[in-house]
C-alpha positions as CSV (number, residue, x, y, z in Angstrom):
1,M,45.4,135.6,199.5
2,K,43.2,135.0,196.6
3,P,44.9,133.7,193.4
4,A,44.7,136.1,190.5
5,P,41.9,135.2,187.9
6,Q,43.2,133.3,184.8
7,I,42.6,135.1,181.5
8,D,42.6,133.0,178.3
9,V,45.1,134.9,176.2
10,P,47.0,133.0,173.5
11,P,50.6,133.2,174.2
12,V,52.7,135.5,172.0
13,L,55.9,133.9,170.7
14,P,58.4,136.4,169.6
15,T,60.7,135.4,166.8
16,L,63.7,136.9,165.3
17,V,63.1,135.2,162.0
18,P,61.2,137.4,159.5
19,A,58.3,136.0,157.5
20,L,59.3,134.7,154.1
21,P,58.7,137.2,151.2
22,E,56.1,136.4,148.7
23,P,57.4,135.7,145.2
24,M,56.9,138.4,142.7
25,A,55.0,138.0,139.6
26,P,57.2,137.8,136.4
27,S,57.5,141.2,134.8
28,I,56.0,141.5,131.4
29,T,58.6,142.0,128.8
30,T,57.8,142.5,125.2
31,A,60.2,140.6,122.9
32,A,61.6,142.5,120.1
33,S,60.0,141.5,116.8
34,S,62.0,140.0,113.9
35,E,61.5,143.3,112.0
36,E,63.0,145.3,114.9
37,L,65.9,143.0,115.2
38,A,66.5,143.1,111.4
39,F,66.6,147.1,111.6
40,F,69.3,147.1,114.3
41,D,71.3,144.5,112.3
42,R,71.1,146.8,109.3
43,V,72.0,149.8,111.4
44,K,75.0,147.8,112.7
45,K,76.1,147.1,109.1
46,F,75.5,150.6,108.0
47,I,77.5,152.2,110.9
48,G,80.2,149.6,110.7
49,N,82.0,150.7,113.8
50,K,81.5,149.1,117.2
51,N,82.0,152.2,119.3
52,T,79.7,154.2,117.2
53,M,77.2,151.5,117.3
54,T,77.5,151.4,121.1
55,E,76.9,155.3,121.2
56,F,73.7,154.8,119.0
57,L,72.4,152.1,121.4
58,K,73.1,154.5,124.3
59,L,71.2,157.0,122.6
60,C,68.2,154.7,122.2
61,N,68.5,153.7,125.8
62,L,68.3,157.3,127.0
63,Y,65.1,157.7,125.1
64,S,63.7,154.3,126.5
65,Q,64.4,155.6,130.1
66,D,62.5,159.0,129.2
67,L,65.7,161.0,129.7
68,I,65.4,162.7,126.2
69,D,62.3,163.4,124.1
70,K,61.6,162.3,120.6
71,N,62.7,165.5,119.0
72,L,66.2,165.4,120.5
73,L,66.4,161.6,119.8
74,V,65.6,162.1,116.0
75,F,68.0,165.0,115.9
76,R,70.9,162.9,117.3
77,V,70.0,159.8,115.5
78,Q,70.2,161.7,112.2
79,N,74.0,161.9,112.9
80,F,74.2,158.2,112.9
81,I,71.8,156.8,110.2
82,G,70.8,160.0,108.5
83,G,72.8,159.0,105.5
84,N,70.6,156.1,104.9
85,P,67.1,157.5,104.2
86,E,65.4,154.1,104.4
87,L,66.7,153.4,108.0
88,F,66.0,156.9,109.1
89,V,62.3,156.8,107.8
90,W,61.8,153.4,109.4
91,F,63.2,154.6,112.7
92,K,61.0,157.7,112.8
93,S,57.9,155.7,112.0
94,F,59.0,153.2,114.7
95,I,59.1,155.7,117.5
96,G,56.0,157.6,116.2
97,Y,57.8,160.7,115.3
98,D,55.4,163.1,113.5
99,G,57.9,166.0,112.9
100,K,55.9,168.5,114.9
101,E,58.0,170.2,117.6
102,E,56.4,170.6,121.0
103,I,55.4,174.1,121.6
104,I,56.4,175.5,125.1
105,E,54.8,178.7,126.2
106,N,57.4,180.8,127.9
107,R,55.5,182.8,130.5
108,A,56.9,184.9,133.2
109,R,56.3,183.7,136.8
110,P,53.9,185.9,138.6
111,V,55.5,188.4,141.0
112,S,55.2,187.1,144.6
113,G,56.0,190.4,146.2
114,R,59.1,189.0,148.0
115,V,62.5,190.0,147.1
116,T,65.0,187.4,146.2
117,L,68.2,188.7,147.6
118,N,70.4,186.5,145.3
119,N,69.0,188.6,142.3
120,C,69.9,191.9,144.0
121,R,73.1,193.7,143.0
122,G,75.7,193.3,145.8
123,L,77.6,196.0,147.5
124,G,80.5,194.0,149.2
125,P,80.1,190.7,150.8
126,S,77.4,191.7,153.3
127,Y,75.0,194.2,151.7
128,R,72.7,194.2,148.7
129,Y,70.8,197.0,146.7
130,L,67.0,196.6,147.1
131,P,64.9,197.2,144.0
132,K,63.3,200.6,143.6
133,R,59.9,199.2,144.3
134,V,61.0,198.1,147.7
135,S,63.5,200.7,148.7
136,G,60.9,203.4,148.8
137,T,59.3,201.9,152.0
138,S,60.9,203.1,155.1
139,C,60.9,202.1,158.8
140,A,58.2,203.9,160.8
141,T,60.1,203.8,164.0
142,R,63.2,205.6,162.9
143,S,64.4,208.4,165.0
144,M,65.9,211.8,163.6
145,L,69.4,210.3,164.0
146,T,68.7,207.1,162.1
147,M,67.0,209.2,159.3
148,D,70.3,211.2,158.9
149,T,72.6,208.2,159.0
150,G,70.5,205.2,157.7
151,T,69.7,204.4,154.2
152,N,66.9,202.6,152.6
153,Q,68.8,201.4,149.6
154,N,71.0,198.8,151.3
155,L,69.9,195.7,153.1
156,Q,72.3,193.9,155.5
157,W,72.6,190.3,154.6
158,S,75.4,188.4,156.2
159,R,76.6,185.4,154.3
160,R,78.7,184.2,157.2
161,A,75.5,183.8,159.3
162,L,73.9,181.8,156.6
163,Q,77.0,179.6,156.2
164,F,77.6,178.8,159.9
165,S,74.1,178.9,161.4
166,F,72.8,175.4,161.0
167,K,75.9,173.2,161.2
């Protein structure tokens, strides 16, 4: 018997200890200027109620997280500081509010040709009326019996099958 040839392969040492994570770079935070801090102090004095001031700060936080837009923010902030024109004008200039509302074009979605059954009028729990544009089409393989008894206006649609089919 001949010994197996030796191959120079570095040994693999499995370890259960994961590699140490790299430290993250510090995030860049912009500190509030003294003018901004003075504004919020003046708002706090103007409002005079801790709960109302908390609601005002929550509103500002919603805007900073992009959950509401500028128009809604200015509309809601007007209830808090609208009585003080100086504070309200400074706030609008601080957020860059120009007074123009965003124009949204309301266009109808193009018709896809498919029927959405949820939009069709129901006839009991299992049937739906098809729209007139679809109900004119008939099945080409119908016999004389099904022509007499069948209808092209209703579509069978079992809710029970949809509820229990993929559980």
